[in-house]
N, C-alpha and C positions, 0 to 999 in steps of 0.2 A: 741909606739903610731902611729896609721896610719896617713898618710899625707892627708889633705883635697885636693880633686882633683883640686879645683880652685887655689891652691897654687903651683901646678906643673908648671914647665917650659916646655911646650909641643910645638911640631911643629903644626902650624896652617895650615889647608888644606882647600882650597876653592872647596868644592865638586861639586858646580854647575858651576864653572868657568873654569874647566879643561876638556879636552876631555878624553876618556876612557884610552888611553895609558899614558897620562900625569898624570892622577889620580892614576893609578896603580903604576907608578914610584914614585909618591909622598908618597903613602902609604908604599911602600917598603922601601923608605928612612926613613920614620917616625918610622916604627917598628924596624929598626935597632938601634934606639935611645931609644925608650920606647914602652911599650905595648899599650899605649893610644896616641891618637892625638886629637887636638882640631878642631872642625868643627862649622859651624855657629849656630846650635841649641843646641850644647852640646859637646859631646865627641864621639870618634870613636875607636873601637877595630878592628884590622886588622890581627892579627895572628890567624891561624886556631884554635888552642886550646882555645884561649880566646873567639873567636866568638862562637864556639860550647858551651863553658861553660856558656856564657851569655844567649844564646838561650835556654839552658837546665835548667837554674836557675829560679825557679818559683817565686823568689822575683822580677825578671824583668818582667814586664807586657808588652803586646803588646801596642804600642803607637797609633794604628789605631783609637781607640775611642777618642784620644786626638786631632787628626788631624783637625777636623772641628773647635774645640775650639781654637787651635793655629792660624787657619786662620781667626778667628773672626766670625765663623758661629755657630749659635745655633738653637734651635727649633727642629722640627721633624727630620731633617736630622742628627743632632748630636745624638738625642735619638736613631734613627735607627742604626747608626754606633755602639753605645754602646751596643746594643742588638745583634749584629752580632756574630756568633761563632768565627769570626776572631779576635774579640776584647774581648770577655768574658774571665774570669779567674776563677780559683778555682773550687769548686764542681759543679757549674752550667755548666762551660765549659766541665768538665770531663764527666758529665752526657750526654750532647749533643753529644760529640765525641763517647761515648760508644754506644749510641742508633743508631747513624748514620753510624759508622764504617763498619758494615757488608755489607752495600750497596756499599762500595768503595774498596773492596778487589781486588787484581789482578784477582782472579777467576771471580768476578762479572763483571769486565770490559773486560775480555778476550772474552766474547761472542760477543762484539761489533767489534772485529778485522776484520772479513770479511766485515762488513759494512764500516769500515774505509778504507779498500783497495778499495772498490767500489767507495767511494766518491773521494779519491785521483785520481784514474784512470780517473774518469769522468771529473775532473778539468783539468788534463793533456791533455785529448782528445781535449779540446777546443783550446789549444795553440800548440799542437804538430806539426801540419802542417806548421804553421808559423815559427817555430824554434825560436821564441822570446816571451817574456812575461815580465810583471812586477810581480815578484813572490808574492809580498805583496798583490796586488789587485786581481790577477788572481788565486792564490793558497792559500796563508796563511789566508787571511781574510775570505773567504767563507768555509774553510775546517772544523773548529771545530763545527760550529753551527748545521749542520745536525746531528752530532754525539751526541751533547748535547740534541737536540730535540728528537732523537731516544731513548736516555737514559731516558728522562723524559716522553716520550710518547706523545709529541706535534706533531701535523700533519705537513706535508711538507709545506702546504700553509702558515704556521705561521713562517717559518724559518727566513724570513726577519725581522719580528717583533722582534724576539729574538736577531738577529744580531744588530739591532739598539739599543735595550735596553742595550745590553752588552757594546757597544761602548760608550754610554752616561754614564752608571753607572761607567765605568772605568775611567772617567774623574776625579774621586775623588783622583786618584793617580798622577794627573798632576801638583800638587803644585800650582793650581790656582782655589781653591774651590770657592772663592768669586764670580768669573766671571762664573764658570761652574755650579754653584748651580742650576739655573732654569732647565737646561737640565738634571742634575743628578736627581733632585727631581721628574721631570715629568716622567722620565724613571722608577724610583722606584715605583711611583704610578701606572703606567700602568702595570708593571710586577706584582705588588702585586695583582691587580684586576684580571689579567689573571690567576695567579697561584691559587688564592682562588676558582675561578670557576673550575679549573682542579681538585683541592682537593675534592670539593663537588661531582664532577662527579665520581672520582675514589672511593670515599667512597660508592657510590651507585653501581658502576660497576668496580671492581678491574681489572687491566690489568697486563700484564707481562712487567712492567717498574719500574724504580727506585722510582717514586712517590708512586706507589701502595705498593712497598716493605717498604718504609719509614712509610707509614700509618699503615702497618701491624706490624711493629716492636714493640715488647712489652717485657719488662724485669721486672718481679715481679710487674706486674700491671701498670708499668710506660710506658707512650706513649708520642710521640711528639704531642704538641698542634698544632692547625691550624696556629697560629702565628709562631711557631717554624718551621713548615713545609715550610711556605713561606720563612722564613729566610734561611733555609737550601737549598731550591731551588735556591735562589739568590746566595748562596755560591757556589753551583755547577756550576752555570753560570759563576761565576768569576774564579773558579778554573780550569775550562775546556775550557775556550774560549780565553781570551786575552793573558794569559800566553803561551798557545800553539801557537797561531798566531805569537807572537813575537819571541818565542824560535825557531820555525821552520825557520823563516826568518834569525835569527842570525846564526843558524846552517848552512844553505845553503850559506849565505854570507861568512862564515868562510871557507867552502869547496871550494869556488871559488879561494881562495888563496892556496889551496892544491889539485890540480887536480889529483895527483897520488892517494890520499886517496879516492877521489870521485870515481875513477875508481875501486879501490879495493872494495869499498862498493857495487858498481854495480855488480861486479863479485861474491861477497860473502855476500849475505844478512844476514848471521849469525853474521856478525859484527855489526848489527844494534844496539844491546843493548850497546855495548862498544862505538859506535859512539855517541849515545845519551848522555851517561854519560860524555864523553870527550868534546863534544861540550858545554854541560851545565857547565862543569868545566871551560873551556877556555873562553867562551863567553856567560855567562848566561844572560837571560832577566831580572831577578831580581837581581840588582846589590848590594842592601843593604836592610836592614829592621831595623826599629826603635823599641827600647825598652825604657821603663821608669821605673826607680827605684821606687818600691812601698813602700820602707822603706829605712832607712840608711843602706847601704851595704858596706862592706869592702872586696876588692879584691886586692891581691898582695900588702897588706899594704897601699892601697889607699882607702880613704873614699869617697863614692859616696852618697851624701845626697838624701833623698826621693825627687822624682820629677825630678831627673837628667835624661836628654835624652841621650841615648847611641845608636849610630849608629853601627850596626854590618855590616862591609863591607864584604859581601859574595864574591864579585869579588876578593878582595885582599886575603881573606882566601883561595880561590880556586887556588891561585898562590903561596902559601906558600911553599918555598923550603924545609922546615922542614918536609913536608908531601909528596910532589911529587918531584922525581928526575927531574931536568931540567924542572921546572914548566912552563916555557914560550915556551916550545915545544909542538905543537899540534900533537897528535899521537893517532889514533883510535886503535892501537895495544898496547897501554900502558897497562902494567899489572895492574890488579885490586889491590886496596889497602884496608886495613881494615878501612880506613877513607873515607867515601863517600863525593862526591862533595856536597856543601851546598846550591845550588841554590833553592832547595825545602825547605830550612830551617832545623830546628832541634828542638827537645824538644816537649812540649805539643802543640805548634802551627805548627808542621811539616805539610806540605801541605796535606790536606785531600784528594785532588784529584790527588796525585802524581802518583798512579798506572794508572789512566786514561790518564794523560798527557804523561807518559812514553809510554803507548801503542800507543797513537796517533802519537808520534814522531817516535817510532820504526817501525810503519807500513808505514809512509809517506816517510822517508828518503831513504830506499832502492828502492822504486818505482820511486822516482824522479831521483835517481842516474842511474837507469837502463834506464829510458825513456828520460833523458836529459843528454846524454853524451857530452863530450867536452864543458863543461859548462864554460861560461865566462861572466863577467860583461859587459853589453852593454850600457855604458854611465857612470853615477856616482851614487853610492849608497847614498841615502839621509837618514841620521840617525835622529831619534827623539832627541829632546834636552835632556840634562842630568837631567833636572828637572822632567822628566817623570818617574814615579815609575816603571812601567812595560815597559821596554825599548827595542828598536830594530830598524830595518830599517823602515822608512816611505815609501820608494820606493826602489825596488831592481830590476832594469832592467837587464834582462839576454838574452843571445843568446845561442843556443845549437844545437847539431846535431840531426840526426834522430836516435832515440833509438828504443828499442824493444817495442812491443805492450803489 
């Protein structure tokens, strides 16, 4: 007979009260004792194989749709979250992924790589002479928005609008929905109105952009509705903006502790792909994701009742010594494994914009390494609180030498 999960004697971990190093140590100690740990909202899995298994098990649903309800928020915001591709499940989710996927292939995003390089170089040009910058404010924050706007076909004069909407909509991951609700809902309404106008224009006059391609996608007579196109555009904004901003800052912060590897990347840009995967494994911006049991589920002879919240610790899984040799060593020359880093997730909710995010990071890091040699922290890195879902430095003051143009 399986053991009910609530009857287990499990290690309790305060996921919001520990810093990242303490949390990794706590999860490592916990998984040596049991494959589950107890956390404030439910339970956590920390071993790589178990995290991957939960993410790939369709009986575990995304908890994103439940977050507003958990925070006591209802109405339009809750309904909107429940209709997002990030929260949908089953045939409806599969249909949207199938229709949208061709627009997000590596081939589809590769055409933006020259533009990515232009944007990064332009941002570095502004700070190169001074030899100092706050990487977050000067590079990371402004970097992804022009690329998303180029992808969607939005004009340059509207980049700031998109940046503001992205910042406010991402407050939904800050674990303070009750207070952030007005800003989130206002940004959603404004983005909704803007995108509907774009859709109407693209239907009249198609262009060479993602929105036109999503409008044109058809499979056996099935097309995306206007409401679905609006939702997918918002998903693109989320997938390609805040994650990239924070991951780029996390990656560069990590390289300041490893100047020899920063110099290697500058000398050999072909290491970019490995550098991206290793920085995302070692210090990923998405530290965990929540799932909810849609029915009574038995795993490893443990019964998880329907409604049980399960936190998959991506950060802990990415440091599992059963998968990576010497997992606490950062090494961009680390040989590739058959098990990928899990910061993009896994299973049916694997990040739809992963190819875009990878391309943005692969283009940015070698340029920064080449143009910002002798990189060092110029003060103190200010990290976002652990309650923030998409996490990274809030401020990253740097100094650097004169690099190549």
